[in-house]
C-alpha positions as CSV (number, residue, x, y, z in Angstrom):
1,X,-31.6,-104.3,-10.0
2,X,-33.8,-102.5,-12.6
3,X,-32.5,-99.8,-14.9
4,X,-35.8,-98.0,-14.5
5,X,-35.2,-95.5,-11.8
6,X,-38.5,-93.8,-12.1
7,X,-39.9,-95.2,-8.7
8,X,-36.7,-95.2,-6.8
9,X,-37.7,-92.0,-4.8
10,X,-41.6,-92.4,-5.1
11,X,-43.3,-90.6,-2.3
12,X,-40.1,-89.3,-0.7
13,X,-39.7,-85.6,-0.2
14,X,-36.5,-83.8,-1.2
15,X,-35.7,-80.0,-0.5
16,X,-33.4,-78.7,-3.0
17,X,-31.8,-75.3,-2.3
18,X,-30.5,-73.0,-5.1
19,X,-33.2,-74.7,-7.3
20,X,-33.3,-72.1,-10.0
21,X,-29.5,-72.1,-10.5
22,X,-27.8,-74.3,-13.2
23,X,-26.8,-77.2,-10.8
24,X,-30.1,-76.8,-8.9
25,X,-32.1,-77.3,-12.1
26,X,-30.2,-80.4,-12.9
27,X,-30.6,-81.8,-9.4
28,X,-34.3,-81.0,-9.5
29,X,-34.8,-82.7,-12.8
30,X,-32.9,-85.9,-11.6
31,X,-35.1,-86.2,-8.4
32,X,-38.2,-85.4,-10.4
33,X,-37.4,-88.2,-12.8
34,X,-36.9,-90.6,-9.9
35,X,-40.4,-90.0,-8.5
36,X,-39.6,-87.7,-5.7
37,X,-41.8,-84.9,-4.3
38,X,-39.8,-81.7,-4.5
39,X,-39.5,-78.6,-2.5
40,X,-37.5,-76.4,-4.8
41,X,-36.2,-73.3,-2.7
42,X,-34.4,-70.3,-4.1
43,X,-34.5,-66.5,-3.4
44,X,-37.0,-65.9,-6.2
45,X,-39.1,-69.0,-6.3
46,X,-38.7,-69.2,-10.1
47,X,-39.2,-72.2,-12.4
48,X,-41.8,-73.8,-14.5
49,X,-44.7,-75.2,-12.6
50,X,-44.7,-79.0,-12.7
51,X,-46.5,-81.9,-10.9
52,X,-44.7,-83.0,-7.7
53,X,-42.7,-79.7,-7.5
54,X,-43.5,-76.9,-5.0
55,X,-41.6,-73.8,-5.5
56,X,-40.7,-71.6,-2.5
57,X,-39.1,-68.2,-2.5
58,X,-36.8,-67.9,0.6
59,X,-33.6,-66.4,1.4
60,X,-31.8,-69.1,3.3
61,X,-29.2,-66.7,4.6
62,X,-31.7,-65.5,7.1
63,X,-33.3,-67.2,10.1
64,X,-36.8,-66.1,8.8
65,X,-36.0,-67.5,5.3
66,X,-34.8,-70.8,6.6
67,X,-37.9,-71.0,8.8
68,X,-40.1,-70.2,5.8
69,X,-38.6,-73.0,3.8
70,X,-38.8,-75.5,6.6
71,X,-42.5,-74.5,7.2
72,X,-43.3,-75.1,3.5
73,X,-42.0,-78.7,3.8
């Protein structure tokens, strides 16, 4: 097994909720480093623009917000 994890998740889509929080930022960074395509969801859609990261503002405590996040995937 290689120690280079940069291609482990290549082309896979990961939805991260609470992406602008402390834990969410760490999880987003880990998946980004592994090559994943990321849908980063939080209430405000905040965060730095980066390749392979799509930021979505959605309140997942509502049905409408959950539908909005799912539609963005």
